[in-house]
C-alpha positions in Angstrom: 0.0 0.0 0.0 1.5 3.4 -1.0 1.7 6.1 1.6 -0.7 8.9 0.7 1.8 11.5 2.0 5.1 10.5 0.4 4.0 7.7 -2.0 6.5 5.3 -0.5 5.6 1.6 -0.9 7.1 0.7 2.4 4.2 0.7 4.9 3.5 -1.4 7.9 0.1 -2.5 9.4 -0.1 -1.4 13.0 -3.7 -2.5 13.8 -6.5 -4.4 12.0 -10.1 -4.5 13.1 -13.2 -6.0 11.6 -16.1 -3.5 11.2 -19.3 -3.9 13.3 -21.2 -5.2 10.3 -18.4 -7.7 9.5 -18.2 -6.7 5.9 -14.9 -4.7 5.9 -11.6 -4.6 7.7 -10.1 -1.3 9.0 -6.3 -1.2 9.0 -4.1 1.4 10.6 -0.8 1.8 8.8 2.4 3.6 9.3 4.8 4.7 6.5 8.3 3.4 7.2 9.7 6.3 5.1 8.0 9.4 6.6 6.5 7.8 9.7 3.0 9.3 9.1 0.0 7.1 9.9 -3.1 6.5 7.8 -6.2 4.3 7.6 -7.2 1.9 4.9 -10.4 -0.1 4.5 -10.6 -3.6 2.9 -13.9 -4.8 1.4 -15.0 -7.6 -0.8 -15.8 -6.7 -4.4 -18.2 -9.1 -6.1 -18.4 -9.0 -9.8 -21.7 -10.2 -11.2 -21.6 -11.5 -14.8 -22.9 -9.9 -17.9 -26.3 -11.2 -19.1 -26.4 -12.3 -22.7 -29.9 -11.7 -24.1 -31.5 -13.8 -26.8 -30.7 -11.1 -29.4 -27.0 -11.2 -28.5 -26.9 -7.9 -26.6 -25.2 -7.8 -23.2 -26.1 -6.0 -20.0 -25.0 -6.0 -16.4 -26.8 -8.5 -14.1 -29.4 -6.6 -12.2 -31.1 -8.2 -9.1 -33.7 -5.5 -9.4 -34.9 -6.9 -12.7 -35.2 -10.3 -11.1 -37.2 -8.8 -8.3 -39.5 -7.1 -10.8 -40.1 -10.4 -12.5 -41.1 -12.0 -9.2 -43.3 -9.1 -8.3 -45.2 -9.2 -11.5 -45.7 -13.0 -11.4 -46.8 -12.8 -7.7 -49.1 -9.8 -8.1 -52.1 -10.3 -5.7 -50.8 -13.7 -4.5 -50.4 -14.6 -0.8 -46.6 -14.8 -0.7 -44.8 -12.7 1.9 -42.2 -10.2 0.7 -39.6 -11.9 2.9 -39.9 -15.1 0.8 -39.5 -13.2 -2.4 -36.4 -11.4 -1.2 -34.9 -14.8 -0.1 -35.7 -16.3 -3.5 -34.0 -13.3 -5.3 -31.0 -13.7 -2.9 -30.7 -17.4 -3.8 -30.7 -16.6 -7.5 -27.9 -14.0 -7.0 -25.9 -16.6 -5.0 -26.4 -19.2 -7.8 -25.2 -16.7 -10.4 -22.2 -15.8 -8.3 -21.4 -19.5 -7.7 -21.3 -20.2 -11.4 -18.2 -18.0 -11.6 -18.8 -17.1 -15.2 -18.2 -13.8 -16.9 -21.3 -14.1 -19.0 -24.6 -15.9 -18.4 -27.5 -16.4 -20.8 -30.8 -14.7 -19.9 -32.5 -18.0 -20.5 -30.5 -19.6 -17.6 -31.7 -16.8 -15.3 -35.3 -17.3 -16.4 -35.0 -21.0 -15.6 -33.7 -20.1 -12.1 -36.6 -17.7 -11.6 -39.1 -20.4 -12.7 -37.6 -22.9 -10.2 -38.0 -20.5 -7.4 -41.5 -19.5 -8.4 -42.5 -23.2 -8.6 -41.5 -23.5 -4.9 -43.3 -20.3 -3.9 -46.6 -20.3 -5.8 -47.9 -22.5 -8.6 -50.2 -19.8 -10.1 -47.2 -17.3 -10.2 -45.2 -20.1 -11.8 -47.8 -20.5 -14.6 -48.0 -16.7 -15.0 -44.3 -16.3 -15.5 -44.0 -19.4 -17.7 -46.7 -18.1 -20.0 -44.7 -15.0 -20.8 -41.2 -16.6 -20.5 -42.1 -19.6 -22.7 -44.3 -17.5 -25.0 -47.5 -19.6 -24.7 -49.5 -19.4 -28.0 -52.8 -20.8 -26.9 -54.8 -22.6 -24.2 -53.2 -25.9 -24.9 -49.8 -24.5 -23.7 -51.5 -23.5 -20.4 -53.1 -26.9 -20.1 -49.7 -28.6 -20.7 -48.0 -26.5 -18.1 -50.7 -27.2 -15.5 -50.5 -30.9 -16.2 -46.7 -30.8 -15.7 -47.3 -29.2 -12.3 -49.8 -32.0 -11.3 -47.3 -34.7 -12.4 -44.5 -33.3 -10.1 
């Protein structure tokens, strides 16, 4: 770590403490060249992948968009907000666990469908009807039958 006063690279850690929230480390340092002290903070930086859409365009992964998908599918359904937040968190963790730089939007859609299936079958059908682009009543009938078979 460079000293902010003299830009020397020779610094020493005097004290380290974990923040109250536990998400960062505060380090007190001393420059061995000019003897001045300064504080640095160390935090985790998570890099979420780019989402590759069906038309080939790319955008940053946005958990807010996943939440909007859940909210629309679960509109007027008896599912607590806490459960929705937990489902979105699980999807973000799955995406991070993949360790990929890019992820197809279809894969995220499948993750959302899995979570909706666990939360509410009606919301699952709602989402599936848009996601899988149902053309007629037969598509709905097939989706409902597949739920009954599980």
